[in-house]
C-alpha positions as CSV (number, residue, x, y, z in Angstrom):
1,M,-36.8,-44.3,25.3
2,S,-35.5,-46.7,22.7
3,L,-37.7,-45.1,20.0
4,R,-36.0,-41.7,20.6
5,L,-32.5,-42.9,19.9
6,P,-33.2,-44.1,16.3
7,R,-35.1,-40.8,15.6
8,F,-32.2,-38.8,17.1
9,L,-29.6,-40.7,15.0
10,F,-31.8,-40.2,11.9
11,L,-31.9,-36.5,12.5
12,C,-28.1,-36.3,13.1
13,G,-27.6,-38.1,9.8
14,A,-30.0,-35.9,8.0
15,L,-28.3,-32.7,9.3
16,T,-24.8,-34.0,8.4
17,G,-26.0,-34.9,4.9
18,G,-27.5,-31.5,4.6
19,I,-24.3,-29.8,5.6
20,Q,-22.3,-31.9,3.1
21,N,-24.9,-31.1,0.4
22,A,-24.6,-27.4,1.2
23,A,-20.8,-27.6,0.9
24,A,-21.1,-29.4,-2.4
25,A,-23.5,-26.8,-3.6
26,T,-21.1,-24.0,-2.6
27,E,-18.2,-25.7,-4.5
28,T,-20.5,-26.2,-7.5
29,Q,-21.5,-22.5,-7.3
30,K,-17.8,-21.6,-7.2
31,I,-17.0,-23.6,-10.3
32,D,-20.0,-22.3,-12.1
33,Y,-18.9,-18.7,-11.2
34,L,-15.4,-19.4,-12.5
35,I,-16.7,-20.7,-15.8
36,S,-19.1,-17.9,-16.1
37,S,-16.3,-15.4,-15.5
38,V,-14.4,-16.8,-18.5
39,E,-17.6,-16.9,-20.6
40,H,-18.3,-13.2,-19.9
41,M,-14.8,-11.9,-20.5
42,S,-15.0,-8.9,-22.7
43,N,-12.1,-7.8,-24.7
44,A,-10.0,-10.9,-24.0
45,R,-9.0,-14.1,-25.7
46,F,-8.4,-17.5,-24.2
47,I,-5.1,-19.0,-25.4
48,R,-5.0,-22.8,-25.6
49,N,-2.1,-24.6,-27.2
50,G,-1.0,-21.4,-29.0
51,K,-4.5,-20.7,-30.5
52,A,-6.8,-17.9,-29.4
53,Y,-10.4,-18.6,-28.6
54,D,-13.3,-16.4,-27.8
55,A,-14.9,-16.4,-24.3
56,K,-17.8,-18.7,-25.3
57,A,-15.6,-21.3,-26.8
58,A,-13.3,-21.1,-23.8
59,A,-16.1,-21.6,-21.4
60,D,-17.5,-24.5,-23.4
61,H,-14.0,-26.2,-23.4
62,L,-13.8,-25.8,-19.6
63,R,-17.3,-27.3,-19.1
64,E,-16.3,-30.3,-21.2
65,K,-13.1,-30.8,-19.3
66,K,-15.1,-30.6,-16.0
67,R,-17.5,-33.2,-17.4
68,L,-14.7,-35.5,-18.4
69,A,-13.0,-35.0,-15.0
70,K,-16.2,-36.1,-13.2
71,G,-15.4,-37.4,-9.7
72,H,-11.9,-35.8,-9.7
73,C,-13.1,-32.2,-9.8
74,D,-15.3,-31.7,-6.8
75,T,-13.9,-28.4,-5.5
76,A,-13.1,-25.1,-7.1
77,E,-9.4,-25.7,-6.3
78,D,-9.6,-29.1,-8.1
79,F,-11.3,-27.4,-11.1
80,I,-8.6,-24.8,-11.4
81,K,-5.8,-27.4,-11.2
82,L,-7.3,-30.1,-13.3
83,C,-9.4,-28.2,-15.8
84,G,-8.6,-24.6,-15.9
85,A,-4.8,-24.2,-15.6
86,K,-3.3,-26.1,-18.5
87,S,-3.8,-28.4,-21.5
88,S,-4.1,-32.0,-20.6
89,Q,-2.7,-32.9,-24.0
90,S,0.4,-30.6,-24.3
91,G,0.9,-29.6,-20.6
92,K,1.1,-26.0,-21.8
93,P,-0.5,-23.4,-19.4
94,Y,-3.7,-21.7,-20.6
95,Q,-3.4,-18.0,-20.9
96,I,-5.7,-15.0,-21.2
97,R,-4.7,-12.1,-23.4
98,F,-6.5,-8.9,-22.8
99,K,-7.2,-6.2,-25.4
100,D,-4.5,-4.0,-23.9
101,G,-1.9,-6.8,-24.5
102,K,-1.6,-7.9,-20.9
103,V,-1.3,-11.7,-20.7
104,V,-2.0,-13.7,-17.5
105,T,-2.2,-17.4,-17.0
106,S,-5.7,-18.8,-16.8
107,E,-4.8,-20.2,-13.4
108,Q,-4.0,-16.7,-12.1
109,F,-7.2,-15.3,-13.6
110,L,-9.3,-18.1,-12.1
111,R,-7.7,-17.8,-8.7
112,E,-8.4,-14.1,-8.6
113,K,-12.0,-14.8,-9.6
114,L,-12.3,-17.4,-6.8
115,K,-11.1,-14.8,-4.3
116,E,-13.7,-12.4,-5.7
117,F,-16.4,-15.0,-5.3
118,E,-15.4,-15.8,-1.7
119,R,-15.2,-12.1,-0.7
120,R,-18.8,-11.6,-2.1
121,K,-20.1,-14.5,-0.1
122,Q,-18.7,-13.2,3.3
């Protein structure tokens, strides 16, 4: 009987760790989806500190900010707040300007994309 308890505890720990890893994978997938959404924007420019960037440069910038925020950016919500919403240097919000002239904040764009991701996963 005493041999069963350690095995049971080991299995519980393994299951809990598996659940935590699955949740982390899901958050990583969400963040990757958000960055990919920016990278594949067609007919839009990413505005950072008053300067317009193409989609690839914008995605590269977000990846770098995520890398630098390592340990502080574990969820998609953290990513949006800490990396995707505003410049850490100037504090100015990032914006996305579409070809038709419509401008939205990057935060608004990313939150819509996060909702889109979550609807697809249901």
